[in-house]
N, C-alpha and C positions, 0 to 999 in steps of 0.2 A: 327406441326414441332417439332422435338426432340430438347431439349435444350442441349447445349454444357456444359459438366461437367468438362472436363480436357483437357488442350492443352499443349502438350510437344513440346518445340521448341529448336532444336540444343543442346540437353542435352549431356554433356560430364562428365563422371565419371572416375577418374583415381585412380590407386593404386600405389603410389610412393614406389619403393623398393630400396635396397641398390645401385644397379648398373643399374637399368632400371625403366621405368614407364609403367605399364600395363594399356592400354587404354581400360577398360572393356566396357565402353559405349562411343561411339565416334561420337557424333553429330546426335543423333536420333531425329526424329519428328513424332508425331502422335496426333490424337484427339480421345476423348471418349465422346459419346453422351448418353443421358438418355435412359435407357431401352434396350441397345444393349450389345452384348458380342463381345469384341475385343480380338481375340486370337493372342498372340505374340509367334511365333513358330521359332524354330532353334535348332541346336544341342548343345552338351555340349561345354561350353566356348564361346557361341555366345554373351553373355551379357544380356540374358533375365532376370535372377534373380537380377543382379546388377541394371538393369533399374527399376525393381519393387521396390527394396529396396531403391533406390534413391528417388522415389516418396514419400516414408514415412520417409525419412531421418533416416534409420536404417542400414546403411552400416557398415560392419565390418571394423575396422580400419586396415590399414591406408587409406581406401577408402574415397574419398571426391568428391563432385560436383565441377568442376572447371569452368564450363561455361554452358550457356543455361538457359531456363526458364521452370518452371513447374507451369502453370497457372491454379489455382483452381477457378471455378466459383460457387459462392453461390447465391441462389435465395430465395425469400420470396414466400411461398405458390405456386400459379400457375403463378407467373410473368414470362414473357418470356425474360425479361432483367435482367441480374445479378445485385444483390444488392452490391456485392463486388467481386473483382478478386484479389486473393492472389498468389503471386509468392513464391511457397514453396522452391524453390532453394535458395532464399535469407534469409530463416529463419534458425536460429540456431537449431541444432538437439535436444537440450534440452530446447529450449525457450518455454514460455507459449503458444505462438501463434501456435507452432508446436504441442504441446500437445493437444491443442483444435482441430486441424485438425485430429489427430489420434482418439480423443474422439467422434467426431460428424460427420466427413466428409468421412473419408477413413478408411476401415478395411482390414485386410489381413488374408488369410487362408494359412497356411504353409504346406509344403510337408509332413512332418512327425509329426503328432500331439503328439506322445509319447515324443518328445523332446521339443515341444512347450507348452505343458500343465504341470502345476505343479503336481508332484506326491504326494505332501504333503497336497493338498487341494482337496475337492470333486469337481466334475464337476459343481454342483450347486453353490457352493461358488465362483468359478472362474467366472461364468456367472453373478452372482449377483454383483461381484466387477465391471465388465464392465458396468452393468446397472447403478450402483450408481455413476460412473464417469460421465455418461451422464446425470443422474437425481439425483444430490446430496441430494435433499430434500425428495426423495421417502423413505417411510418406508421400513425397511429391509424385513418385512413380505411380503409387496406388491412386492418388488424386487424378492423375492424367488418364488412367484406365477408367476411372469413374466418369470423367468428362466425356470420354469416347462412348461409354455406355449410355450416358444421358442423351447424347446426339443420336445414338442408335434408336433410343426410344422415341425420338422426334421423327423417326421414319425417313432419315436422310439416306440417300443411296450409298454413300461412302463416308461413314462417320469419322474414320481415322484421318482421311484426307481433309474433311471439313474442319476438324480440330486444328490442323496445321495451317489452315488458310486464314487470311485477314478479312474483316467484314466487307471491304470494297471489292473482294474477289467473288462475293456470293450474290445471288439474285435476291430480290426483296423477300420472297417467301422463305428462302434458306436463312436469311439474316433473322427473320422473325422466329424461325424454329430455334436458331442458336440462342436468341434472346430468351425464349421460353425455357431452354435447357439451363441457362445461367440462373433464371429465376427459381427453378426447381432444385438447383444445386445445394441450396441451404436447407432443403427438406422442410419447407414451410407447411403450415396447416391452412394458411389463408393466402389466396392469390388474387391480386388486384390487376385486372387487365383494362388499361385505359385506351380505348379505341384501337385495339391491336390489329384490326384488319382493314382499317379505313384506307390505308395507302396501298392495299393489295388488289390485284385483279380478282374477278369474281370467282374463278375456278380455284385460285390459290386461297382466297378467303374461305371457301367451302372446306378445303383441306385442313386449314388451321382451326376452324371451328370444330370439325370432327375430331382433331387431335386433342384440343382442350377438353372436349366432352369425354373422350376416352380417359384422359389423365385425371379428370375430376372423379370419374366413376371408379378407376382402379386405385387411386391414392386417397380417396375420401376427402378431397380438398373442399374447402368453402371458397367459392369464386365470386368476387364482385366484378361484374363485367360492365364497363362504362361504354355507352354507345348512343349515337343519334339515329341509328338505323332500326326502324320498327320491324323490318323483316328479320334482322339478326335476333332481335328479342323473341320473336315468334318461334325461332328455330332452336334456341338454346336455354331459355329462361325457365326456372322453376317458379320464382317469384319476381315481381317487378316493382320498382320504385320510380315514380314519375316526378321529375324535377322541373320547376319553372321559376325563374328569377330568384334562385338561391333557396327555394323552399321545396320540400317534398309534398306535392299536392294530392298524391294518391299512392297507396301501396296495396298489394294483393297477390294472390297466385295468378299464374299466367292466364288461365281461362277466364277467371272473373274479370281481369283487366280488359281482355279482348272482347269478351261476350257481353259484359255489363259494366262499361266504364261509367264512373260517377261524376268526375270533375270535368267541367267544360274544356279545359286544356287537354286532358287525356282524350276526350272525344274528338277534338280538333286534330290532334296528332295522329290518331288512328285513321280518321277520315281522310286526312291529307295523303297518307301513305296508300290507303286503299283506293283512293281516287285515281291514282296512277296505274291501277291494275286493269283499266279499260280505256278505250279511246275517249279523247276529250269530246264533250258535246259540241264544241265549236268546230270540230272536224267536219260535221255534217253540213256546215254553212260554207266550207271552203272546198269546192269541187275542182279537182284538177281538170284542166282543159282537155286532156287526153280522153276523159270518159265521155265528153260531149261532142268532140270533133275528132274523128278517126284520122283525118289527114293533117292534123297539126304536128309540126316538127318540134323536137326537143329544144329547150332553151340552152342546154348544155349536153354535149355528146363527148364522153371520155372514151378513148380507145387505146388499149395496150400501153397505158401510162406506166412509165418507169422512172425511178429516182435512185441513183447510186451515189453513195458517199465514199470517198477515198480517205481511209484512216491511216495514220502513221502509227507504227508500232516499234517497240524496241526503245531503249534508253535514249539513243541519239536520234530517234525518229527516222532511221535509215531503211526501215521496212515499210511496205505499203500493203494495205488490205482493203478489199472492196466490201462495202455493206450495201446490199440491195434492199433498201427500205420499202420501196414500192415496186411490184414486179408484175407487169402486164394487167393492170387494172382497167376494166371497161364497165361503164354504166351510163344511163341517160337520166336527165332531169327534165320533166315536162313543165310547161308553164303552170304556175300555181300549185306545184306538187312539192311534197316534203319527202326527200329521200334520206333515210337514216343510214349512216355508216357505223357499224358496230364491230367491236373487237377489243382485245385486251391490249395492255401496254406493249409497245413494240410491234404491233400488227401493221403499222404504216398509215393509220387513219390521219393523224395530224400532219404528217409529211405530205400526204396526198392533198389535204386541204390547203396547205401552204403553197403547193404547186398551182392550184387553181387560182388563188388570189395573187400569185406572182412573188411571194416571199421566198420561194425556192424555184430554181430553174429545173424543169423536167429534163431527165437524161434520155428518155425515149417516149414514143407515142404522141398522141395528139389530144387536144382539148378544144373542141369547136364550140364557141359561144355564139348564140344568135342574138344580135344586139337590137336596140330599139328600132332601127331602120330595117329590120328583118334580114340583115346581111350576116354572113358567117365570118367570125373572126377567130383566127388560130391563137390560143392563149400560150401554147408552148413556144418558148423562145422569144416571146414578145417583152420588150423592156417597157415598163409602165412608169411614166413620170410626167410631171408638169400638168398639162391640161388634157391628158389622155381620158377619153370618155369611159374607158374601162374602170378607172379608179372611182368613178361615180356609180357605174352600173353593177359592179361586182364588189361586194363589201364583206367584211368579216366581223364576227362577234367572238372575242377572245374568252378563254376559260376563266382567268382570274380577274375579277373586277377591281382588285386592289392594285395589282401591278400594271393593269391596262390603262390606268388614268394617271396623267402627269400631276403629281401633288403640288406643283408650283403654278398650275393654271386653274382659273376658276371654271366652274361647270359651263358657264356661258362660252368661255374661250375654247374649251374642249369640244363642245358640240358644234360650235361655229367654225372651227378650224377647217374641216373638209369643205364647207360651203365657201369659205374665204379662198381656199386654194383652187377651188373649181371656178371661182370668179362669177358665181351666180347671184350673189347678193352682198351688200356691204352697208355699213352705217345703221340707220334705223331699220331698214328692211331686214338686215341680218339679225338684229336683236329681236324683231318680231317673229322671224322664222325659228329662232332658238326657243322663244317662248311657246310657240306653237308645238314644237317637238317635245318640249318638256310636258306640256299638257297631254300630248298624245300617248306618252308612256306613263301617265298617272302621277307626275310630279308638278309642283306648283311653280309657275314662271318666276316668282320672286326668289327662288332658290338658285338662280343662275349666277348670282354674285358670290356664292359660297364655294369653298374648296372641297376636294374629294373626302378629306378626313372627317368632314362634318356629317357624312352619310353612312348609313348601315350597309351591309353587304348586298341586301336586296335592292336598295336604292341605287347603289353604285352600278349594279348590273343593268338597271333601267337606263342609267346615263350612258352606259356602253351601247345599249340598243338604240338609244336616241341618236348617238353619234353615227351608228351604222346606217340608219335610215335617213340621215340628214341630206344626202345627195339624191334622194328618190331612186334607190337602186332597184334592180329587177331580180337579182340573185344575191342571196346572203349565205355565206358559209359560217355556220355556227359551230365552233370547236369547243365541245364540253361546256356549253354556255350556262348550264345549271348545276354543274358538279360541285361548285363551291357554295351552294345555297342550301339552307335547311329545307326539310321536306315540305313544310307549310308554304315556303316561298316558291318551291319548284313548279308546282302546278300553276300558280299565279303567273309566273314568268312565261311558261309555255303557252298559257291562254293569251297573254299579252302578245306574244309573237304570232299566234293564230289570228287575233283581232287585227293586227297590223297587216297580215297577209291578205285578209279579206278587204281591207281598205285600199291597200297599195298594190294589189296583184303581185305579191312577192312569190318567189320560189326559194326553197331552203335546201341546202346540203347540211344535214344535221349530224355532227360527229359526236359519238357518245360511247361509253362502255356500259351504260345502264339500260337493260332491256325494258324496264318499265317506262322510261322516256320514249323509247321507240314505239311501244304499244300506245302510248297516250297521244303522241304528236305526229307520227309519220304515216305515209301512205304505202311506201315501199321501203325495203331494207336490203342493204348490201352487207354481208358478213365477211370481214377480213381476218386473215390469220397468216402471220409471217410474210406480210407484204402482198399476199395474193387474195383474190376474191374466191371464197369457197362456196358461197351460196348467195342467191339473190331471188327476190320475189315480192309479192305483196306481204304486208305485215302479218295478216291473218294466216296466210299459207306458210310462211317461214316459222312463225312462233308457235303455231298449233300443230304443224306437221313437218318439222325440219327433216331434211334428207341427209345432210352431211354429219359425220360423227362429231366434228368440232362444234357445229351449231347445237347439236343435241346436248353435248357436255356443257356448253356455255349456258343454255337455257335451264338445264337441270341444276346448275350451281347457284342460280339466283335465289336468295332467301325471300320467300313471299310473306307479306305482312298479315298472315292468317295462320294460326297454329294448326288448323285442320288441313291445310294444304302442304305441310311439311313432309318430306320423305324421311324415312329412318336414316340416322347417321351411319 
């Protein structure tokens, strides 16, 4: 029988503000047993991270636990009866007792290791510090050897070298492995992982998930895994707690949650993730012109596109190094077609997209765009400014709806700016056009006087889309347009883009790292790796029968939102 490690009962964590109280955690209860993974899943703002930070008493101020119990069970060796039960909720956040809990009982892996690790100390020194807190009498030399051994357990190729390196010298996956090693240095019995793979590429994510599963099994850890990704839950969970608006709305074992969800929110969350596993029904209403007219020419023809950055190296910047971010990329986009560009970070996707819209100057190759008058325009080397029609016809949707909008401008000013610059409308006509665009993306015209901070993430992305279509474009480059959105909003946003395509005869170049988005939204797919195109074809052909090894590895690494579809770790 598995021993109970942690019992949370009616936990409430509040953030008192000037005029209101934010109930981030509102009466949640769950148990964690030895050797199991409990996945806490929910969308942004559900209270997942606040609950995790409450357990370790590391809440950002003014957050505080106002009610409930967090009962930590300590055992001696193989005893089945706890030698002590400690209510963490009653401990002061800086008390010696709480420090001992963090040193020997519970460790945490944070989402972004770059902001959690010290850039001024080597990875080995930081792991040694955690070891010496747990074993203060251990010799420093022995602690260093233990740190190297922990890094070896993280399956790093050269653990001794990694120990001597600083976090900024490591890749994202290596930093996360170093973070896990530091968390395990204190020999905890409970490991809290707060979105530890969200910032990682899909192949690196699969490696980290497999590593955590191996460590859980070999060390008998109890793992609380915080995530918004239903596919990750299906891949690693033993039990699941679903959170919404600060409450746990449903708990159960993995199969019961997926096969027989009871709460409407759980059903919605699962349906939203599984909806992206097949093409959007709206794709059937948007037929690329290529399939109906064999002699129609592409709206965009990219040939041997290259982009090289010259980097300075050395303390005085007196050395030069070339980085070939895009290397000989070629593809076509037909009218009313959605071409997906997929690949991991550093594959050159976004650089290529920025070359198309003129934010980067291409170093080589050509990009022939067929304009509204059916003439061919070379985009490479063209300076776009002023009243250039290309600024109206080729538009971009940016990844982050928070940084893409000027906080000092109203929504009406933001959407109206490209129209004003194009000099196609002004005064009352401009206001009416902005109102029409807001309605088109599902927002109320009266919202045009508000500022971006008054909108949710999904609403902000709708505003970004409204701005992109404001000048009646023919080609839209969408760079990770849905990656910042929760799963329930992702399909809505993709359907909105398809509806706009149907109304406005748009073509899309759709940049993403998410295979499910490609399957749902695109007609054809281009797979990029290290600046090159390694495979291209229809979505069905590439995703169902990939030919290149990298494509196979990329697709195999994607966690599917169905436990029955998971491959063994």
